[in-house]
DSSP file (Angstrom, degrees, kcal/mol; ACC not computed):
  #  RESIDUE AA STRUCTURE BP1 BP2  ACC     N-H-->O    O-->H-N    N-H-->O    O-->H-N    TCO  KAPPA ALPHA  PHI   PSI    X-CA   Y-CA   Z-CA
    1    1 A M    >>        0   0    0      0, 0.0     4,-2.1     0, 0.0     3,-0.8   0.000 360.0 360.0 360.0 -29.9   -5.1  -17.0  -10.5
    2    2 A R  H 3>  +     0   0    0      1,-0.3     4,-2.5     2,-0.2     5,-0.2   0.856 360.0  56.6 -57.0 -35.3   -3.7  -20.4   -9.7
    3    3 A I  H 3> S+     0   0    0      1,-0.2     4,-2.3     2,-0.2    -1,-0.3   0.853 107.8  47.4 -67.5 -31.8   -0.2  -18.9   -9.4
    4    4 A F  H <> S+     0   0    0     -3,-0.8     4,-2.6     2,-0.2    -1,-0.2   0.865 109.8  53.2 -79.2 -31.0   -1.3  -16.5   -6.7
    5    5 A E  H  X S+     0   0    0     -4,-2.1     4,-1.9     2,-0.2    -2,-0.2   0.923 111.7  46.4 -60.7 -43.9   -3.1  -19.3   -4.9
    6    6 A K  H  X S+     0   0    0     -4,-2.5     4,-1.9    -5,-0.2    -2,-0.2   0.924 112.6  49.2 -65.3 -44.9    0.1  -21.2   -4.9
    7    7 A A  H  X S+     0   0    0     -4,-2.3     4,-3.0     1,-0.2     5,-0.3   0.927 108.1  54.8 -55.0 -47.3    2.1  -18.1   -3.8
    8    8 A L  H  X S+     0   0    0     -4,-2.6     4,-2.6     1,-0.2    -1,-0.2   0.901 106.3  51.5 -60.2 -42.3   -0.4  -17.6   -1.0
    9    9 A R  H  X S+     0   0    0     -4,-1.9     4,-2.2     2,-0.2    -1,-0.2   0.937 111.0  48.1 -61.2 -45.4    0.2  -21.2    0.3
   10   10 A Y  H  X S+     0   0    0     -4,-1.9     4,-2.5     1,-0.2    -2,-0.2   0.916 112.2  48.0 -62.9 -43.0    3.9  -20.6    0.3
   11   11 A Y  H  X S+     0   0    0     -4,-3.0     4,-2.7     2,-0.2     5,-0.2   0.868 108.0  56.2 -67.2 -34.2    3.5  -17.3    2.2
   12   12 A D  H  X S+     0   0    0     -4,-2.6     4,-2.4    -5,-0.3    -1,-0.2   0.944 109.8  45.7 -57.7 -45.8    1.2  -19.0    4.6
   13   13 A M  H  X S+     0   0    0     -4,-2.2     4,-2.1     2,-0.2    -2,-0.2   0.923 112.4  50.8 -64.7 -42.4    4.0  -21.5    5.4
   14   14 A A  H  X S+     0   0    0     -4,-2.5     4,-1.6     1,-0.2    -1,-0.2   0.915 112.9  45.2 -62.8 -42.3    6.6  -18.8    5.7
   15   15 A V  H  < S+     0   0    0     -4,-2.7    -1,-0.2     1,-0.2    -2,-0.2   0.872 110.6  54.3 -68.3 -36.3    4.5  -16.8    8.1
   16   16 A E  H  < S+     0   0    0     -4,-2.4     3,-0.3    -5,-0.2    -1,-0.2   0.885 112.5  44.0 -65.9 -36.0    3.6  -19.9   10.1
   17   17 A N  H  < S+     0   0    0     -4,-2.1    -1,-0.2     1,-0.3    -2,-0.2   0.758 132.6  18.3 -78.5 -24.7    7.4  -20.6   10.4
   18   18 A C    ><  -     0   0    0     -4,-1.6     3,-1.8    -5,-0.2    -1,-0.3  -0.664  64.7-176.6-149.1  86.6    8.3  -17.0   11.3
   19   19 A R  T 3  S+     0   0    0     -3,-0.3    -1,-0.1     1,-0.3    -4,-0.1   0.697  83.9  55.4 -58.7 -23.4    5.4  -14.9   12.4
   20   20 A D  T 3  S+     0   0    0      4,-0.0     2,-1.2     5,-0.0    -1,-0.3   0.111  71.4 120.8 -99.5  23.0    7.5  -11.7   12.6
   21   21 A D    <>  -     0   0    0     -3,-1.8     4,-2.3     1,-0.2     3,-0.3  -0.732  43.6-170.4 -88.5  94.6    8.8  -11.9    9.0
   22   22 A E  H  > S+     0   0    0     -2,-1.2     4,-2.8     1,-0.2     5,-0.2   0.854  81.3  54.0 -56.7 -41.6    7.5   -8.6    7.8
   23   23 A G  H  > S+     0   0    0      2,-0.2     4,-2.8     1,-0.2    -1,-0.2   0.898 109.0  46.9 -62.3 -42.6    8.3   -9.4    4.2
   24   24 A A  H  > S+     0   0    0     -3,-0.3     4,-2.4     2,-0.2    -1,-0.2   0.907 113.3  48.3 -65.6 -42.9    6.4  -12.6    4.2
   25   25 A V  H  X S+     0   0    0     -4,-2.3     4,-2.3     2,-0.2    -2,-0.2   0.936 113.7  48.0 -65.8 -44.1    3.4  -11.0    5.8
   26   26 A L  H  X S+     0   0    0     -4,-2.8     4,-2.3     2,-0.2    -2,-0.2   0.936 112.8  47.5 -60.7 -47.4    3.5   -8.1    3.3
   27   27 A N  H  X S+     0   0    0     -4,-2.8     4,-2.5     1,-0.2    -1,-0.2   0.883 110.1  52.9 -63.2 -37.0    3.9  -10.4    0.3
   28   28 A R  H  X S+     0   0    0     -4,-2.4     4,-2.5     2,-0.2    -1,-0.2   0.908 107.3  52.8 -63.7 -40.7    1.0  -12.6    1.6
   29   29 A A  H  X S+     0   0    0     -4,-2.3     4,-2.3     2,-0.2    -2,-0.2   0.929 109.2  48.9 -56.0 -46.9   -1.1   -9.4    1.8
   30   30 A I  H  X S+     0   0    0     -4,-2.3     4,-2.3     1,-0.2    -2,-0.2   0.927 109.7  50.9 -63.8 -42.1   -0.4   -8.6   -1.8
   31   31 A A  H  X S+     0   0    0     -4,-2.5     4,-1.4     1,-0.2    -1,-0.2   0.906 109.4  52.3 -59.3 -40.3   -1.2  -12.1   -2.9
   32   32 A K  H  <>S+     0   0    0     -4,-2.5     5,-3.0     2,-0.2    -1,-0.2   0.883 107.1  51.8 -64.7 -37.1   -4.5  -11.7   -1.0
   33   33 A V  H ><5S+     0   0    0     -4,-2.3     3,-2.0     1,-0.2    -2,-0.2   0.953 108.3  51.3 -61.8 -48.0   -5.3   -8.4   -2.8
   34   34 A L  H 3<5S+     0   0    0     -4,-2.3    -1,-0.2     1,-0.3    -2,-0.2   0.772 111.8  47.4 -63.1 -25.4   -4.7  -10.2   -6.1
   35   35 A L  T 3<5S-     0   0    0     -4,-1.4    -1,-0.3    -5,-0.2    -2,-0.2   0.345 117.7-116.2 -94.3   6.3   -7.1  -12.9   -5.0
   36   36 A K  T < 5S+     0   0    0     -3,-2.0     2,-1.3     1,-0.2    -3,-0.2   0.709  70.8 139.4  65.2  25.2   -9.6  -10.3   -3.9
   37   37 A D     >< +     0   0    0     -5,-3.0     4,-2.3     1,-0.2    -1,-0.2  -0.681  21.0 165.9 -91.3  76.8   -9.5  -11.3   -0.2
   38   38 A Y  H  >  +     0   0    0     -2,-1.3     4,-2.7     1,-0.2    -1,-0.2   0.871  68.1  50.1 -69.6 -38.7   -9.5   -7.7    0.8
   39   39 A S  H  > S+     0   0    0      2,-0.2     4,-1.9    -3,-0.2    -1,-0.2   0.919 113.7  46.4 -66.8 -39.4  -10.3   -8.2    4.5
   40   40 A G  H  > S+     0   0    0      2,-0.2     4,-2.0     1,-0.2    -2,-0.2   0.893 113.1  50.8 -64.5 -41.2   -7.5  -10.8    4.8
   41   41 A A  H  X S+     0   0    0     -4,-2.3     4,-3.1     2,-0.2     5,-0.2   0.934 109.2  50.2 -63.2 -46.8   -5.1   -8.5    3.0
   42   42 A L  H  X S+     0   0    0     -4,-2.7     4,-2.6     1,-0.2    -1,-0.2   0.905 108.7  51.6 -61.1 -41.2   -5.9   -5.6    5.2
   43   43 A A  H  X S+     0   0    0     -4,-1.9     4,-1.8     2,-0.2    -1,-0.2   0.910 112.2  46.7 -62.2 -42.5   -5.3   -7.7    8.3
   44   44 A D  H  X S+     0   0    0     -4,-2.0     4,-3.0     2,-0.2    -2,-0.2   0.900 110.6  52.3 -68.4 -40.7   -1.9   -8.7    6.9
   45   45 A F  H  X S+     0   0    0     -4,-3.1     4,-2.4     1,-0.2    -2,-0.2   0.931 109.8  49.5 -56.6 -44.7   -1.0   -5.1    6.0
   46   46 A D  H  X S+     0   0    0     -4,-2.6     4,-2.3    -5,-0.2    -1,-0.2   0.905 112.2  48.2 -60.3 -41.4   -1.8   -4.0    9.5
   47   47 A T  H  X S+     0   0    0     -4,-1.8     4,-2.1     2,-0.2    -2,-0.2   0.931 110.6  50.7 -65.2 -46.7    0.4   -6.9   10.8
   48   48 A A  H  X S+     0   0    0     -4,-3.0     4,-2.0     1,-0.2    -1,-0.2   0.901 111.9  47.7 -59.4 -41.4    3.3   -5.9    8.5
   49   49 A I  H  < S+     0   0    0     -4,-2.4    -1,-0.2     1,-0.2    -2,-0.2   0.880 109.8  52.4 -69.4 -36.8    3.0   -2.3    9.7
   50   50 A A  H  < S+     0   0    0     -4,-2.3    -1,-0.2     1,-0.2    -2,-0.2   0.859 110.7  49.0 -64.7 -33.3    2.9   -3.3   13.3
   51   51 A L  H  < S+     0   0    0     -4,-2.1    -2,-0.2     1,-0.3    -1,-0.2   0.851 134.0  10.3 -74.4 -35.0    6.1   -5.4   12.7
   52   52 A N    ><  +     0   0    0     -4,-2.0     3,-1.4    -5,-0.2    -1,-0.3  -0.698  62.9 177.9-145.7  90.6    7.9   -2.5   11.0
   53   53 A P  T 3  S+     0   0    0      0, 0.0    -4,-0.1     0, 0.0    -3,-0.1   0.458  80.4  64.2 -75.4   2.2    6.1    0.9   11.2
   54   54 A F  T 3  S+     0   0    0     -5,-0.1     2,-1.0    31,-0.0     3,-0.1   0.291  71.8 107.4-105.0   9.3    9.0    2.5    9.3
   55   55 A A    X>  -     0   0    0     -3,-1.4     3,-1.3     1,-0.2     4,-1.1  -0.771  49.1-168.6 -91.8  99.4    8.5    0.7    6.1
   56   56 A A  H 3> S+     0   0    0     -2,-1.0     4,-2.6     1,-0.3     3,-0.2   0.840  82.9  63.5 -56.3 -36.0    7.0    3.1    3.6
   57   57 A H  H 3> S+     0   0    0      1,-0.2     4,-2.2     2,-0.2    -1,-0.3   0.799  98.4  55.6 -64.8 -27.6    6.2    0.4    1.1
   58   58 A S  H <> S+     0   0    0     -3,-1.3     4,-1.9     2,-0.2    -1,-0.2   0.902 109.6  45.0 -73.0 -37.3    3.7   -1.2    3.6
   59   59 A Y  H  X S+     0   0    0     -4,-1.1     4,-2.6    -3,-0.2    -2,-0.2   0.902 113.5  51.5 -65.6 -43.5    1.8    2.1    3.9
   60   60 A F  H  X S+     0   0    0     -4,-2.6     4,-1.9     2,-0.2    -2,-0.2   0.928 111.4  45.7 -59.8 -46.2    1.9    2.5    0.2
   61   61 A N  H  X S+     0   0    0     -4,-2.2     4,-1.9     2,-0.2    -1,-0.2   0.876 113.5  48.8 -65.5 -40.0    0.5   -0.9   -0.5
   62   62 A R  H  X S+     0   0    0     -4,-1.9     4,-2.6     1,-0.2    -1,-0.2   0.894 108.1  56.0 -67.3 -37.3   -2.2   -0.6    2.1
   63   63 A G  H  X S+     0   0    0     -4,-2.6     4,-2.3     2,-0.2    -2,-0.2   0.878 105.1  52.5 -58.0 -41.4   -3.0    2.7    0.6
   64   64 A N  H  X S+     0   0    0     -4,-1.9     4,-2.2     2,-0.2    -1,-0.2   0.912 108.5  49.9 -59.4 -45.7   -3.5    0.9   -2.7
   65   65 A L  H  X S+     0   0    0     -4,-1.9     4,-2.2     2,-0.2    -2,-0.2   0.946 108.0  52.5 -61.6 -47.5   -5.9   -1.5   -1.1
   66   66 A Y  H  <>S+     0   0    0     -4,-2.6     5,-3.0     1,-0.2     4,-0.3   0.913 108.4  51.9 -57.0 -41.7   -7.9    1.3    0.5
   67   67 A L  H ><5S+     0   0    0     -4,-2.3     3,-1.5     1,-0.2    -1,-0.2   0.923 108.5  50.7 -59.3 -42.4   -8.2    2.9   -3.0
   68   68 A T  H 3<5S+     0   0    0     -4,-2.2    -1,-0.2     1,-0.3    -2,-0.2   0.859 111.7  48.0 -60.3 -36.1   -9.5   -0.4   -4.4
   69   69 A M  T 3<5S-     0   0    0     -4,-2.2    -1,-0.3    -5,-0.2    -2,-0.2   0.388 115.8-117.4 -85.9   3.7  -12.0   -0.5   -1.5
   70   70 A C  T < 5S+     0   0    0     -3,-1.5     2,-1.0    -4,-0.3    -3,-0.2   0.775  72.2 137.0  63.8  29.1  -13.1    3.2   -2.2
   71   71 A K     >< +     0   0    0     -5,-3.0     4,-2.1    -6,-0.2    -1,-0.2  -0.659  22.9 165.8-101.6  72.8  -11.8    4.2    1.3
   72   72 A N  H  >  +     0   0    0     -2,-1.0     4,-2.3     1,-0.2    -1,-0.2   0.795  66.6  52.9 -70.4 -32.9  -10.2    7.3   -0.1
   73   73 A A  H  > S+     0   0    0      2,-0.2     4,-2.2     1,-0.2    -1,-0.2   0.891 111.6  46.7 -68.0 -38.2   -9.5    9.1    3.2
   74   74 A E  H  > S+     0   0    0      2,-0.2     4,-2.2     1,-0.2    -2,-0.2   0.897 111.8  51.6 -67.6 -39.6   -7.7    6.1    4.6
   75   75 A A  H  X S+     0   0    0     -4,-2.1     4,-2.5     2,-0.2     5,-0.2   0.936 108.7  51.1 -63.2 -44.2   -5.7    5.8    1.4
   76   76 A E  H  X S+     0   0    0     -4,-2.3     4,-2.5     1,-0.2     5,-0.2   0.942 109.0  51.5 -57.4 -48.2   -4.8    9.5    1.7
   77   77 A E  H  X S+     0   0    0     -4,-2.2     4,-2.2     1,-0.2    -1,-0.2   0.904 111.3  47.3 -56.7 -43.7   -3.6    8.9    5.3
   78   78 A D  H  X S+     0   0    0     -4,-2.2     4,-2.6     2,-0.2    -1,-0.2   0.883 111.2  49.8 -69.1 -37.7   -1.4    6.0    4.2
   79   79 A Y  H  X S+     0   0    0     -4,-2.5     4,-2.4     2,-0.2    -1,-0.2   0.879 109.9  51.5 -66.6 -37.9    0.1    7.8    1.3
   80   80 A R  H  X S+     0   0    0     -4,-2.5     4,-1.8    -5,-0.2    -2,-0.2   0.921 111.3  48.1 -63.8 -43.2    1.0   10.8    3.5
   81   81 A K  H  X S+     0   0    0     -4,-2.2     4,-1.4     2,-0.2    -2,-0.2   0.927 110.4  51.1 -61.5 -45.1    2.6    8.4    6.0
   82   82 A A  H  X S+     0   0    0     -4,-2.6     4,-2.5     1,-0.2     3,-0.4   0.923 111.7  48.1 -56.3 -44.5    4.6    6.7    3.2
   83   83 A L  H  < S+     0   0    0     -4,-2.4    -1,-0.2     1,-0.2    -2,-0.2   0.829 104.7  58.0 -68.6 -29.9    5.7   10.1    2.0
   84   84 A S  H  < S+     0   0    0     -4,-1.8    -1,-0.2     1,-0.2    -2,-0.2   0.835 116.1  37.6 -69.3 -28.4    6.7   11.2    5.6
   85   85 A L  H  < S+     0   0    0     -4,-1.4    -2,-0.2    -3,-0.4    -1,-0.2   0.766 134.5  22.3 -88.9 -29.7    9.1    8.1    5.6
   86   86 A Q  S >< S+     0   0    0     -4,-2.5     3,-1.2    -5,-0.2    -1,-0.2  -0.665  71.6 178.9-139.7  79.4   10.2    8.3    2.0
   87   87 A P  T 3  S+     0   0    0      0, 0.0    -4,-0.1     0, 0.0    -1,-0.1   0.557  73.9  56.0 -66.2 -11.5    9.7   11.9    0.8
   88   88 A N  T 3  S+     0   0    0     31,-0.0     2,-0.9     4,-0.0     3,-0.1   0.014  71.1 123.9-110.3  29.7   11.0   11.5   -2.8
   89   89 A D    <>  -     0   0    0     -3,-1.2     4,-1.5     1,-0.2     3,-0.5  -0.792  40.8-168.5 -96.9 105.5    8.7    8.7   -3.9
   90   90 A S  H  > S+     0   0    0     -2,-0.9     4,-2.4     1,-0.2     5,-0.2   0.832  85.2  59.8 -61.9 -33.5    6.9    9.8   -7.1
   91   91 A S  H  > S+     0   0    0      1,-0.2     4,-2.4     2,-0.2    -1,-0.2   0.879 104.0  49.8 -64.4 -37.5    4.5    6.9   -6.9
   92   92 A S  H  > S+     0   0    0     -3,-0.5     4,-2.3     2,-0.2    -1,-0.2   0.884 110.7  49.5 -67.3 -39.6    3.3    7.9   -3.5
   93   93 A Y  H  X S+     0   0    0     -4,-1.5     4,-2.0     2,-0.2    -2,-0.2   0.902 112.4  49.2 -65.2 -40.6    2.6   11.4   -4.7
   94   94 A S  H  X S+     0   0    0     -4,-2.4     4,-1.6     2,-0.2    -2,-0.2   0.925 114.0  43.8 -64.5 -44.5    0.8   10.1   -7.7
   95   95 A Q  H  X S+     0   0    0     -4,-2.4     4,-2.3     2,-0.2    -1,-0.2   0.846 109.7  55.9 -71.2 -32.3   -1.4    7.8   -5.7
   96   96 A L  H  X S+     0   0    0     -4,-2.3     4,-2.9     1,-0.2     5,-0.2   0.909 105.3  54.4 -60.1 -42.0   -2.0   10.5   -3.1
   97   97 A A  H  X S+     0   0    0     -4,-2.0     4,-2.8     1,-0.2    -2,-0.2   0.913 106.1  51.5 -59.3 -41.0   -3.3   12.7   -6.0
   98   98 A V  H  X S+     0   0    0     -4,-1.6     4,-2.2     2,-0.2    -2,-0.2   0.952 111.6  46.5 -62.7 -49.0   -5.7    9.9   -6.9
   99   99 A A  H  X S+     0   0    0     -4,-2.3     4,-0.8     1,-0.2    -2,-0.2   0.906 114.6  47.6 -59.2 -41.0   -7.1    9.7   -3.3
  100  100 A L  H ><>S+     0   0    0     -4,-2.9     5,-2.4     1,-0.2     3,-0.9   0.920 110.2  51.5 -66.9 -41.8   -7.3   13.5   -3.1
  101  101 A G  H ><5S+     0   0    0     -4,-2.8     3,-1.8     1,-0.3    -1,-0.2   0.878 105.4  55.6 -63.1 -37.9   -9.1   13.8   -6.5
  102  102 A R  H 3<5S+     0   0    0     -4,-2.2    -1,-0.3     1,-0.3    -2,-0.2   0.742 107.2  50.9 -66.1 -22.1  -11.6   11.1   -5.4
  103  103 A Q  T <<5S-     0   0    0     -3,-0.9    -1,-0.3    -4,-0.8    -2,-0.2   0.222 120.4-111.3 -97.8  11.4  -12.4   13.3   -2.4
  104  104 A F  T < 5S+     0   0    0     -3,-1.8     2,-1.0     1,-0.2    -3,-0.2   0.744  76.5 136.0  63.3  28.2  -12.9   16.4   -4.6
  105  105 A K     >< +     0   0    0     -5,-2.4     4,-2.4     1,-0.2     5,-0.2  -0.578  24.5 162.1 -96.1  65.4   -9.7   18.1   -3.3
  106  106 A K  H  >  +     0   0    0     -2,-1.0     4,-2.6     1,-0.2    -1,-0.2   0.864  63.6  49.3 -63.6 -43.9   -8.8   19.0   -6.9
  107  107 A D  H  > S+     0   0    0      1,-0.2     4,-2.1     2,-0.2    -1,-0.2   0.929 114.5  44.6 -64.7 -45.0   -6.2   21.7   -6.3
  108  108 A E  H  > S+     0   0    0      2,-0.2     4,-1.8     1,-0.2    -1,-0.2   0.877 112.5  53.4 -65.4 -38.0   -4.2   19.6   -3.8
  109  109 A A  H  X S+     0   0    0     -4,-2.4     4,-2.2     1,-0.2    -2,-0.2   0.944 109.3  48.6 -60.4 -46.9   -4.5   16.5   -6.2
  110  110 A L  H  X S+     0   0    0     -4,-2.6     4,-2.4     1,-0.2    -2,-0.2   0.895 108.6  53.5 -62.4 -40.3   -3.0   18.6   -9.0
  111  111 A D  H  X S+     0   0    0     -4,-2.1     4,-1.8     1,-0.2    -1,-0.2   0.885 110.3  47.8 -60.5 -39.6   -0.2   19.9   -6.8
  112  112 A N  H  X S+     0   0    0     -4,-1.8     4,-2.1     2,-0.2    -2,-0.2   0.849 108.6  53.1 -76.1 -33.6    0.7   16.2   -5.9
  113  113 A Y  H  X S+     0   0    0     -4,-2.2     4,-2.4     2,-0.2    -2,-0.2   0.926 109.0  51.1 -62.4 -44.0    0.6   15.1   -9.6
  114  114 A K  H  X S+     0   0    0     -4,-2.4     4,-2.4     1,-0.2    -2,-0.2   0.875 109.1  49.7 -64.6 -36.3    3.0   18.0  -10.4
  115  115 A L  H  X S+     0   0    0     -4,-1.8     4,-2.5     2,-0.2    -1,-0.2   0.909 109.7  51.3 -65.1 -39.5    5.4   16.8   -7.6
  116  116 A A  H  X S+     0   0    0     -4,-2.1     4,-1.8     2,-0.2    -2,-0.2   0.910 111.6  47.0 -61.2 -42.6    5.2   13.3   -8.9
  117  117 A I  H  X S+     0   0    0     -4,-2.4     4,-1.4     2,-0.2    -2,-0.2   0.933 111.5  51.5 -66.6 -44.1    6.1   14.5  -12.5
  118  118 A K  H  X S+     0   0    0     -4,-2.4     4,-0.5     1,-0.2     3,-0.4   0.924 109.9  49.0 -60.7 -44.1    9.0   16.7  -11.1
  119  119 A L  H >< S+     0   0    0     -4,-2.5     3,-0.8     1,-0.2    -1,-0.2   0.858 108.9  53.2 -63.6 -35.8   10.4   13.8   -9.2
  120  120 A N  H 3< S+     0   0    0     -4,-1.8    -1,-0.2     1,-0.2    -2,-0.2   0.763  99.7  63.8 -68.3 -26.0   10.2   11.6  -12.3
  121  121 A E  H 3<        0   0    0     -4,-1.4    -1,-0.2    -3,-0.4    -2,-0.2   0.690 360.0 360.0 -73.0 -19.0   12.2   14.2  -14.3
  122  122 A R    <<        0   0    0     -3,-0.8    -1,-0.3    -4,-0.5    -2,-0.1   0.493 360.0 360.0 -70.5 360.0   15.2   13.7  -12.2
């Protein structure tokens, strides 16, 4: 854990020096997730998305946090947004399937798993 605490301090400094650095804010959010500071991470993901609403990876990572927090409908929404921005991302289809499965949308979950597999076969 110490390495993530150290990383967090560096990302804090980077964000303090340049508040509109989407990459630093996103990386700080990920460090916070690893340190289980979910509310802080969510705030940073929201900021990263506000700074660049066209970054699929930000929605994907926030979706992962929502899954961790058992907020499956929110995770589904973020994975769908990520896929609207980056439609050939097998990881987003796979994670969307997880979110759907947790909501008992089994057929749609299976369809998304199949899409993820098909994309990985390329």
